C-alpha positions in Angstrom: -0.3 -15.2 -27.3 1.4 -13.4 -24.5 3.6 -14.7 -21.7 2.3 -16.7 -18.9 3.2 -15.0 -15.6 2.7 -15.4 -11.9 4.1 -12.2 -10.5 2.9 -11.1 -7.0 3.9 -8.0 -5.1 3.4 -6.9 -1.5 3.8 -3.1 -1.5 3.9 -0.8 1.5 4.3 2.9 1.9 3.7 5.5 4.5 2.1 8.9 4.9 4.3 12.0 5.0 6.4 12.0 8.2 4.3 9.0 9.3 1.5 11.3 10.2 -1.8 9.5 11.1 -3.6 10.8 8.0 -5.5 7.6 7.1 -8.5 8.3 9.3 -11.7 6.2 9.4 -13.3 8.8 7.2 -10.6 8.5 4.6 -9.8 4.8 4.7 -12.6 3.1 2.8 -12.5 5.6 -0.1 -8.6 5.5 -0.2 -8.6 1.7 -0.4 -11.3 1.7 -3.1 -9.3 4.2 -5.1 -6.1 2.0 -4.8 -8.1 -1.1 -5.9 -9.7 0.8 -8.8 -6.3 2.2 -10.0 -4.7 -1.2 -9.8 -7.4 -2.7 -12.0 -7.1 0.2 -14.4 -3.4 -0.8 -14.8 -4.3 -4.5 -15.4 -3.2 -5.5 -11.9 -5.4 -7.6 -9.7 -5.7 -6.1 -6.2 -5.6 -9.2 -3.9 -5.7 -7.3 -0.5 -5.4 -3.8 0.8 -5.0 -2.8 4.4 -3.1 -0.6 6.8 -3.2 1.6 9.8 -3.3 5.4 10.2 0.2 6.1 8.9 0.8 3.5 6.2 -0.9 1.2 3.7 -0.2 -2.3 2.3 -1.2 -3.5 -1.1 -1.0 -7.0 -2.4 -1.4 -7.3 -6.2 -0.7 -9.6 -9.1 1.5 -7.8 -11.7 1.2 -8.1 -15.5 4.3 -8.0 -17.7 3.5 -4.5 -19.0 3.6 -2.8 -15.6 6.8 -2.0 -13.8 6.9 -1.8 -10.0 8.0 1.8 -10.0 5.2 2.9 -12.4 2.6 0.9 -10.4 3.5 2.5 -7.1 3.7 6.0 -8.7 0.2 5.6 -10.2 -1.3 4.1 -7.0 0.1 6.8 -4.8 -0.7 9.6 -7.3 -4.3 8.6 -7.9 -5.1 8.0 -4.2 -3.4 11.2 -3.0 -5.3 13.2 -5.6 -8.6 11.7 -4.5 -8.0 12.4 -0.8 -6.6 16.0 -1.3 -9.3 17.0 -3.8 -12.5 15.1 -2.7 -12.3 13.2 0.6 -10.4 15.5 2.9 -9.1 18.6 1.1 -8.1 20.4 4.3 -6.2 17.4 5.9 -2.8 18.0 4.1 -2.7 14.4 2.9 0.6 13.3 1.3 2.5 10.1 0.9 6.2 9.8 1.7 8.5 9.4 -1.3 9.7 5.9 -0.5 8.1 2.5 -0.6 8.8 -1.2 0.0 8.1 -3.9 -2.6 8.4 -7.6 -1.9 7.9 -10.5 -4.3 6.2 -13.6 -3.2 5.2 -17.0 -4.5 1.6 -17.9 -5.3 1.6 -20.4 -2.4 2.4 -17.4 0.0 -0.6 -15.3 -1.0 -2.9 -16.5 1.8 -0.3 -15.7 4.5 0.5 -12.2 3.0 -3.2 -11.5 2.4 -4.0 -12.2 6.0 -1.1 -10.1 7.1 -2.3 -7.2 4.9 -6.0 -7.2 6.0 -5.1 -7.7 9.7 -2.8 -4.7 9.9 -4.7 -3.0 12.7 -4.4 -6.2 14.8 -0.7 -6.7 14.1 0.1 -3.2 15.1 -2.1 -3.3 18.2 -0.6 -6.5 19.5 3.0 -6.0 18.4 3.0 -8.8 15.8 3.9 -6.6 12.8 6.8 -8.1 10.8 9.6 -5.5 10.6 10.8 -6.4 7.1 7.2 -6.2 5.7 6.8 -2.8 7.2 9.9 -1.3 5.6 9.3 1.6 3.3 12.8 3.1 2.7 16.3 1.8 2.8 17.1 3.8 5.9 13.7 4.0 7.7 13.2 7.4 9.2 12.5 7.5 12.9 8.9 8.3 13.8 8.3 11.6 15.3 8.8 11.4 19.1 11.0 8.3 19.0 
């Protein structure tokens, strides 16, 4: 018998230079690819959401998968799909950094709601700064 775990991660990462590359034509296939890759890695994708320049992924994590390998695989598979199938001419790329936050099982409903309601949070200014952090020294957005 293996270990009994309850490991949950809230991940966030941005497009290259925070460019608005997650267009409506890209979004659904991108999110589906992220979910499929997570399942392939024995992770349970609990929620995926975002806006034009970044994505949030809420997953359960098995003992055999490290945070770094999960993010690398998710970013690689989704970027490959977009650049080779969905929007080859768009110049799609992810930034190098990411944010990873652990949470308790009891916090899943709050974080799930936050992830799936990203567009609303960014539109009405209720995005939580710490949950949007993707690098240790967040780069300024172009034009700011």
